[in-house]
N, C-alpha and C positions, 0 to 999 in steps of 0.2 A: 509506189505510193501504197499499194495493198500490203506490201511487206511491212512498211512503217506502221500501218494500222494494226497489223497482227502483233508486231513487237510491242506497241503501246498497250494492246489488250493483255498481252502476257505480263507486262509490267504492272498493270492494274491488279491482276490476279495475285501477283507476288506481293503487292502492297497489302492486299487483304490477308494473305498468309502471314505477313509480318505482323499485322494487327492481331491475328490469332495468337502468335507467340508472345506478344506484349501483354495481351489480356491474360494469358496463362501465367506469365511471370508475376504480374501484380495481384491477380486473384488468388493464386496459391499462397502468396505471402500474407495477404490480409484476411483470408477467410477464417471464420470461427470454427476451430476444430470440433468443438462440442456440437455445433449445429450440423456439421458433416456427419459425425458419429450418430446423432439422433436420426437424421434422414436415412442413413445406411441401415440402421437397425429397424427402421420402419418399412424397409423393403425397397427403397429407392436404388435401382441398379446403377444409375449414373453417379449417385453419391458414394456407392460402394467402390466404384472405380476411382473416384476422386480420392477417397480415403487411402487406397493403395498407392496412388501417386504421391500423396503427402507423406507417406512413410519413407519415400525415397526422394525427398524434396531437393536435396543437393543435385542429384542426378537429373531430375526433371527440369530444374532451373538451368542447368548446364545445357540441356537440350534446347530450351527456349532461347538461351543466349546464342547458341549455334544457329538456330533457325533465323533469328533476327539479323545476325551478321551476314549469313549467306544471302537471304532475301534482299537486304539493303544493298549489298554489292551488285547482285544481278539486276535489281531495279535500275540502278544507275547505268549499268551497261546497256540496258534495253531502252529505257525511257528517254534518256538524253539524246541519243542519235535519232530515235523515232520522232521526237518532238522537233528536232532540228530540221529533219526532212519535211515535216508537215508545216512548219512555220516559215520556212524559207520563201515559198511562193507568196504567202500572206504579206511578208515584209516587203518583198519585191513589188507586190501590187500596190502598196501604199507609198511607193516612191523611194524605198531604201535601195541604194546602188547594189548591183549583183555582188560586187567584191566584198561589201560589208554585210550583206544579208546572211550569208552562211555563218560567219562568226557571231553575228548578233543572234541568229536563231539558236545557235549552240548555247550561248549564255542564257537566253530566255528559257530554253528547254531545260537546262540544268536547274534554273531557279524554280520552274514549275514542278519538275520532278521532286526536288527537295521539299517543296511546300506540301505536295500531295503525300509524300512519304511521312513527313512529320505529323500532318493533321490526321490523315486517314489511317496511317500505319502505326502511329505512336500515341498521339494525344487523345484521340477519341477512344480507342480501346483501353488506354490507361485510366481515364476518368470513368469509363463504364465499369471497369473491374473494381475500382475503389468504391464506387457508389453501390454496386450490387455484387459483392464478391462471391457469395454462394451460388447465385444464379449463373454468373459468368463462368465460375470454376467448373460447375457441373456441365456446362455447354462445351467447354474447350478441353476438358480432361482427356476424353477419348482420342481426338486427333493429336493432342500433344504427346500422349503416351505412345501412340503408333509411330510418330516421328522419332521420339527418343529411342524406341526399340530398334527402329531401322538404322539409326546412327550410333547404336550402342558402342561398337568398337572405337570409333573416333571420340565419342564423348568420354569413354573410360580413359583414353590416352590423355585427353586434355584435362580431365578432372584429376588424374593421377599427378600430372605435372603441377597443377595448381595446389594440390594438397601437400606435395613435397615442399613447395615454396612457403606455404602457410606454416608448416611445421618448422621449417628453418627459421622462421620469425618468432618461434616460441609459442605458437598457438595450435590448438587441436581442432581440425575441421569437424563439423557436425553435419550429419545426414538429415536430421529433422530439425525444424524450427522449435525452439523452446517456447512453450505456451504458458508456463507458470509466471505469475506476477508476484513481486515482493510486496510485503505489507505496505511499504511506503508508496509503491505505485498504485495499489488499490485505494489507499487513503486519498491520494491525489485525484484519482478518478472519481471517488465519491464526492469530494469537495467541488470538483469541476462540474459534476452532474448537478449538484445542488445549486451552484451559481447559475447554471444554464436553465434551471427550473425543471430538469428531467425527474428529479426525486425531491422529496420534501427535505427541508433543512434539518429537521429533527431526526429523520431517518438516516441522513448522511452522518450526522454527529454520532448517533448511536452505533453506526457501522464502524466509524473511525475509532471510537473508544473500544469497541470489541476487538479490533485489530491490534490496538495498543496493549491489550491485556497480555499478549504473548511476550512483551518486553519487560513486564513487571515481575517482581519476586515477592515472597512473603514479607520480606523486610520493607518493601515499598508500600504495601497496603495495610500493614499491621498498625494497631494502636500501641504506641511505645510504652515501655515498662512504667515510666513515670506517670502515665495517665491511666494505668490499669487499676480497676477496682477489684480487689480480691479479699478472700476470707481465710483466716487461720482455721486449721482443721478442728479446733475446739470451739469454734463459733457454733451458734445454734440455728435451727430452722427459723426461729423468730428473727434472728439477725439477717437472714436472707430476705425475709419479707421487708424488714426495715430498710435494708440497703437498696432494695428495688424501689421502694417508695422514695428514697432520697436521690437516686441516680437515674431512674427510668430504665436501667438495664435489667435483664432477666436471667443472665448467665454469668457465673463468676468462677475464676480459678480458685482452687483450694490448695493451700500450701502448709508445709510443716513448720519450719523455723524462719524461712525467708522465701521470697518469691522465686528464688533459684531452685527451690525444692517443691515444685508443684506436684501434688499427689492425686489430683482429680479435678472435676468440674461439677458444680452444683447449679441447679436451675430453680427458678421461682416455682415451677410446676412441682419439683420434688418437695419443696417446703410446704406448699399448699396441700400436698397429699398427706401431711401429718395433721392430726386433729389439733385444733387451736390450743386446747388445754395442755397438750404435750409438746408443743413447739419449743418451749424454753428449755426442755430437757433432752431434746434430740440434737446431736451434733451434726455438723455438715460432713464430718468424716464418715458417718453412718449413711448419709444420703448420696454422697458424691459418686459419680461414675468415673471410669478410667479416662485420663486426659488423652487428647489427640496431640502428639508432639510432632512438630515439623521443623526442618532446618530453615534458617532465614534465607537460604539461597534457592529454595523450592520455587519453581515458576508458578505464577498466579493461576495459570490454566490447570496445572496438576493439583494445585491447592484447592481450586474450585471443585474439582472432581471428588477429592477426599471429603470436603465439607458437605457435599451433597450426599455422598454414600454413607459416611460414618457419623459425624455429628457436626452441627453448625458453628462450632467454635474450636479453634486450635491454639495451642501454646507454641509460640515461635522461639526456637532455641538458637542461641548464637554459637559461633565457632568454639567458644570456650566451655560450652555446656550450660551456660546460664540462661535465664529467661530474658529474651529481648523484648517481648511484647505478646499481645494476643491478636488474633484475627478472626473475624466472624464472616459468615456467609453474606451478611448485609454489607460488610466492607467491600467485598469484591463486586457485589451488585452495584454499589454506588460508583465504582470505577467505570461501569458501563453506562448506567442511566443517569448518573449525577447524584447529588445529595438526596437521600431518602429520609424523610422525617415522618414519624407516626406519633400517635398519642402518647407513646411511652418515652420518646426521645426528649432529653432535656434541651433547653434553648441553646443551640450552638451558633456561634458567630460564623458568618460565611467565610470561606477561605480567602476570598478576594472581593473587596468592596470598592467600587469606583467613588472617588471623592471629587468635589469641585476643584477645578484647576487652581494651582498655587503659583502665583506670579506668572501666569500664562503657560504653566507646565502641567502636564497630566499627572495625576496622583491617584494612588490606590492604598487602601489599608489591607494588609494581608495577615493571615494567621501564620504564626511561626511554624506550624506543623505542615504548611502547604509544601508539596513536593515541587522541586524546581521545574519539572516538566509541565506542571500545571500553570506555571507562570509564563510559559512561552507564548500563551495566547495574547499577552500584552506586549510581547517583544523583548522580554527580559531573558537574556541568554547568559547563563552562569558557566564559569569554567568547570571542567571536571575536577573532582576532588573526593576526599573521603567523607562525603556527606550526601544526603538525599533531600533534606528539607531546607527551608529558608533559614530556620534557626541554626542549623549546622553550618550553612554557608556564612552567616554573620560571625559565628564563633571562629571560623577559620580565617575570615578576613581580618578580624580584630586581634586574633591571636590570644584571646582571653575570654572569660565568661562575660557576655555582654551585660551592660547596665543601661537603664533607661536614659535616653538622650544621646547615646553614642551613635556614631554614623560611620558608614563605610561606602566606598565608591566602586562601581563597576562601570565599564565603558557605556556612557549614555544614561547612567542611573545613579541615584543617591538613595541609600538605604539607611533609614533612621530607626533605632530601637524605640518603641513606644511603651512596651510593658514587658516585664520579666516575672516569671513565677517559678520558684524553686530552681534557680540557676538556668532556667530555660526561657528563651525569648518566646513570648506569646503573641505580640503584636508588632508589626513592622510597617512603617510608612515608606512607600515606594514612590519616588518622584522621578519622572523622565526628564533628563537634561536636554530638553528640546521644546519645540512648539507644541501647544496643546493639540490633542488628537480629537 
């Protein structure tokens, strides 16, 4: 009987050891590496040891798996017979025949040992490690590293066999867990946090838009050539003032014979620097500064850097060397914070305006210049093609220059041209082919 109690005590100790290995496995995988680094830099010795373990994560996890396997096997070998011996007299005492008591005690002992192993050795340490990964990882890192070091030869053999099998399947084993997150994953986390109330909705939207900036190019954010307000180089400073008064803009490209030959940029400040009585005689060629020329494929992030360092307006050049449009610092800022309007901006129609439901179907009025990614918020998914705007999509679907009243269909949507200006679609009615939202 004493032997049975000793075996049971040994089994309980092994269950606790199993729990340590489980806690190490889950905490090492879920712990925030940045928090570990900060704690280690602050002088936390246990965090420094944990950081060392995380640099050899595959090896440490193999050690944890070895520990779990060994302890689970030994627990079964010790606990089940010990519980059988201890339970047999109890079962006999309650009237179970001696012939059946031994077998029943073995079954009950096996069940109890399994429950103890799962609850104390598996589930409790797992939930603890997931709830407090840094605290748990700091606590178990030292004994886990000692066990792995002691079993290093065996772990290396097992790890080597596993790695060869992984490579045979066409994959490369990794020693450390990749901590980087893709922009898509970060955007999902921001939206989920906003829905849960952890961060403000506006802050989440700003963060998601900032992440999306990396996917945009100069062509995506520019004002297209057909909407550019420019001046010939023989125009005067008075013309700059008048054009500013008419458009609300304060910067203009200056060109020689056509917009494909931009020679500089002129600002309202340049024109106002000329005395009023002389403005009609001073040409913009005399006032213009050198233009900032950028390719249409330049990323919006790099473009933002150039606009901040050099000048706040750039001329976007297409692959043939012609002018595709212009882009300003304000254009990129609006991609992040939304439409920016000040006292100098002309009245611009919103890119997307919700309308009352039409025949029970949701409807929106959209600007033809709206980019297709901006329409994803209402569920409109456009196929990939040689276009970026809603106007370009309609021209591709119709196979011609759109005219007012013409319509095209996408899965779940009806797109109707409402207005056209100089061969460009300016207003489009979007109707969802489904129930009102």
